[in-house]
C-alpha positions in Angstrom: 15.4 -18.3 -5.5 16.5 -15.1 -5.8 15.2 -12.3 -3.3 13.4 -9.5 -4.6 12.1 -6.7 -2.4 10.7 -3.3 -3.0 10.1 0.6 -1.3 7.3 1.8 -3.1 6.7 5.8 -2.0 3.8 7.8 -3.4 4.9 11.2 -4.3 2.3 12.6 -2.6 4.1 14.6 0.0 8.4 14.3 1.0 10.1 11.3 2.4 10.3 11.1 6.6 12.0 9.1 9.1 9.5 6.3 8.9 9.7 6.0 5.4 14.0 6.7 6.0 13.3 3.1 8.3 11.2 1.6 6.2 13.5 1.7 3.1 16.3 1.0 4.7 14.3 -2.6 6.3 13.6 -3.2 2.8 17.0 -2.6 1.4 19.2 -4.7 4.1 16.8 -7.6 3.7 17.4 -8.2 0.0 20.8 -7.2 0.4 21.7 -10.1 3.5 20.5 -12.5 0.8 22.5 -11.5 -1.7 19.0 -10.2 -3.8 17.3 -7.0 -5.5 15.9 -3.9 -4.0 13.7 -1.9 -6.6 11.9 1.1 -6.2 8.5 2.0 -7.4 7.1 5.1 -7.3 2.6 4.3 -6.8 1.8 7.5 -8.8 -1.2 7.1 -9.8 -3.5 9.4 -7.9 -2.9 12.6 -10.2 -4.5 15.0 -8.1 -1.8 15.0 -5.2 1.2 13.3 -7.2 4.1 15.7 -7.8 6.9 15.1 -9.9 9.3 17.1 -7.8 8.6 14.6 -4.9 9.5 12.4 -7.3 13.2 13.8 -7.4 12.7 14.5 -3.7 12.5 10.7 -2.8 15.2 9.8 -5.1 18.0 12.7 -4.2 16.1 11.2 -0.1 17.8 7.5 -0.9 20.9 8.4 -2.6 21.7 10.6 0.5 20.6 7.7 3.2 22.9 5.9 0.8 20.6 2.9 -0.3 21.2 2.0 -4.4 18.2 0.0 -6.0 18.5 -2.4 -8.5 17.5 -1.7 -12.3 15.2 0.9 -13.7 12.2 2.9 -10.9 9.2 1.6 -12.0 6.0 4.1 -12.2 2.8 2.8 -11.6 1.5 5.2 -14.0 3.2 3.5 -16.5 1.6 0.4 -15.9 -2.4 1.5 -17.1 -3.1 -1.7 -18.9 -2.0 -4.0 -16.4 -4.9 -2.8 -13.7 -7.3 -2.4 -16.7 -6.6 -6.2 -17.2 -7.0 -7.5 -13.2 -10.2 -6.1 -13.2 -11.3 -6.9 -16.2 -11.1 -10.7 -15.5 -12.5 -9.6 -12.1 -15.4 -8.7 -13.7 -15.6 -11.7 -15.5 -16.1 -13.9 -12.9 -18.8 -11.7 -12.2 -17.0 -10.3 -8.8 -17.4 -6.8 -9.2 -19.9 -3.7 -9.9 -20.5 -0.6 -10.0 -20.5 2.1 -6.8 -21.9 5.2 -7.5 -22.4 6.6 -3.7 -20.5 9.7 -2.5 -19.0 9.6 0.7 -21.8 12.1 1.7 -24.2 9.0 0.2 -22.2 6.3 2.1 -22.1 8.8 5.4 -25.7 8.8 5.8 -26.9 5.6 4.6 -25.6 4.2 8.0 -26.2 5.5 11.4 -24.5 3.6 13.1 -21.3 2.0 10.1 -19.7 -0.9 11.1 -16.0 0.1 10.9 -13.4 -2.6 9.5 -9.2 -2.5 9.3 -9.9 0.8 6.5 -13.0 2.8 8.3 -16.4 2.4 8.1 -17.1 -0.5 5.8 -18.7 0.1 2.7 -23.3 -0.5 3.4 -23.5 -2.3 -0.5 -26.3 -0.1 -1.3 -24.8 0.0 -5.6 -24.8 -3.8 -4.8 -28.6 -3.8 -4.7 -28.8 -1.6 -8.0 -30.4 -3.2 -10.9 -27.8 -4.7 -13.5 -29.8 -2.7 -15.9 -30.1 0.2 -14.4 -26.5 0.1 -13.0 -25.1 -0.6 -16.8 -26.8 2.4 -18.0 -25.3 4.6 -15.6 -21.7 3.4 -16.5 -22.5 3.8 -20.2 -23.9 7.2 -19.9 -20.7 8.1 -17.9 -21.7 9.1 -14.3 -18.9 9.1 -11.9 -18.2 5.6 -10.5 -15.8 3.0 -7.9 -15.4 -1.0 -8.8 -16.4 -2.7 -5.7 -15.2 -6.2 -4.6 -18.9 -8.0 -3.6 -16.5 -9.4 -0.7 -19.0 -12.2 0.2 -19.0 -13.3 -3.7 -14.6 -12.9 -3.9 -13.6 -14.8 -0.8 -16.2 -17.9 -1.1 -14.4 -18.7 -4.8 -11.5 -18.1 -3.8 -11.6 -20.6 -0.7 -9.7 -19.9 2.5 -6.1 -18.4 1.9 -3.0 -17.9 4.2 -0.1 -16.0 3.7 3.2 -16.1 6.4 5.3 -13.2 8.0 8.3 -13.8 9.0 8.2 -12.6 12.2 4.3 -12.9 13.7 4.4 -16.6 11.5 1.1 -18.5 9.4 -1.6 -15.9 8.7 -5.1 -16.8 8.1 -6.4 -14.5 5.7 -9.3 -12.6 6.7 -10.6 -10.1 4.2 -14.0 -10.3 4.8 -13.7 -7.9 7.6 -13.1 -5.0 5.0 -16.2 -5.2 3.1 -16.5 -4.6 -0.3 -13.3 -3.2 -1.3 -12.8 -0.1 -3.9 -10.7 -1.8 -6.8 -11.1 1.2 -8.6 -11.2 4.2 -7.8 -13.7 7.5 -9.8 -10.3 9.3 -9.7 -8.1 6.5 -10.4 -7.4 3.7 -12.3 -7.2 1.5 -9.5 -6.8 1.1 -5.7 -3.7 0.7 -3.3 -4.9 -2.8 -2.4 -4.6 -4.0 -6.6 -2.1 -2.0 -7.8 0.1 -3.3 -5.2 -0.7 -6.6 -5.8 -0.6 -6.8 -9.2 2.6 -4.6 -9.7 4.4 -7.5 -6.8 3.7 -10.0 -8.9 4.7 -8.7 -12.6 8.0 -7.7 -10.9 9.4 -10.5 -9.0 8.9 -9.6 -5.6 9.3 -12.5 -3.0 9.7 -10.7 0.5 7.1 -8.0 0.9 8.5 -6.1 3.5 6.8 -3.0 4.8 5.3 -1.4 8.8 3.0 -3.6 10.9 0.0 -1.3 10.1 0.0 -2.7 6.9 -0.1 -6.0 8.1 -4.3 -6.6 8.0 -4.1 -5.1 4.4 -2.2 -8.7 3.6 -5.3 -10.5 3.9 -7.1 -8.3 1.2 -4.1 -8.2 -1.0 -3.9 -12.1 -0.4 -7.7 -12.3 -1.5 -6.6 -11.0 -4.9 -3.6 -13.2 -5.6 -6.0 -16.1 -4.9 -8.8 -14.5 -7.4 -6.0 -13.4 -10.0 -3.8 -16.7 -10.0 -0.8 -14.9 -8.7 2.2 -15.9 -6.7 2.3 -15.3 -3.1 4.7 -13.4 -1.4 6.3 -13.7 1.9 5.4 -11.2 3.7 7.8 -8.8 7.0 5.7 -6.7 9.1 8.1 -4.3 10.7 7.7 -2.3 13.9 6.6 1.5 12.8 8.7 4.6 13.7 7.1 6.7 16.8 8.3 10.3 18.4 9.4 11.3 21.6 5.7 11.7 22.1 4.5 8.4 21.2 2.7 9.0 18.1 3.4 7.5 14.9 6.1 9.5 12.7 3.9 10.2 9.4 3.2 13.1 6.7 -0.5 14.2 8.8 1.8 14.6 11.8 3.9 16.9 10.5 6.8 15.1 10.9 10.2 16.8 10.1 11.8 15.8 6.4 14.5 14.2 5.1 15.2 17.0 2.5 14.9 19.6 5.4 17.8 17.2 6.8 19.7 17.0 4.0 19.6 20.8 3.2 20.8 21.2 6.7 24.4 19.2 5.6 23.5 16.2 7.9 25.1 12.8 7.2 22.6 10.9 5.3 24.9 7.7 5.9 25.1 8.6 9.4 21.3 8.5 10.2 20.8 5.4 8.2 23.6 3.2 10.5 21.5 5.2 13.8 18.0 4.1 12.4 19.2 0.7 12.0 20.4 0.9 15.1 17.0 1.6 16.3 18.2 5.4 17.2 17.1 8.6 15.5 19.2 11.6 14.7 22.4 13.0 16.4 20.9 15.1 18.4 17.2 14.7 17.6 14.0 14.0 20.0 14.6 10.2 20.2 12.4 8.2 18.3 11.1 4.2 19.5 9.1 2.2 18.2 4.8 1.7 18.0 3.6 -1.7 20.1 3.0 -4.4 18.6 -0.7 -4.0 18.7 -0.6 -0.4 18.0 
């Protein structure tokens, strides 16, 4: 079987060293196996996605010396596939519309339970009369679609998956509560879109950061419900700066575009990252502990 990996950034900002490391890990994993490395742009967040960031992603990867196979797939062209998956789950009575705002959710629980994605939804709209909910949907009241997690978990049964580093894993998606699968402002959530897209593109090995390891429990559940194949996973360590903080957009991590514009050698930077080092002359980097 041909190994297929992918790198799937969102064009909501510029790539930084953490992105570069993730792309290199996915690229090299495929190349060592004589397989294929795919590039997918996760651009369905219409309020934050920008075309100049798409162009920057392509330029940054080329600068690092990474080449992808086949055309670049954009999630914005995949909306019918997400709608079909939602229709199937809706037909199985595993989805319900949620009309709550963030303020509503915050006010509904004084001490909310926290899961891997943050506060767990208290199930307010799940208790709404079905007829009332249908009337609101028909009237165009803004709503998201949530997965009835306990019913979904019962329907799928016990599920597991394999991480190449951590070994066999048991999927425990109940901790996430009733996750959103279609947002009010986007036709699909990350959980739904990534699961549907990986299956459609024939991804055999999902290589991504350890911060997404527990999200795999939700993805494995969706694979079971939708009859999709289960890839093998490899969740790699996350890069941290000299201060021990994870390299991320919100932490002001230096953009690859700035390094590129300054004349830095992208191929040399890629070699340093493969060796677990930062850029020559730059502050050192390291890896977050396994439990971070």
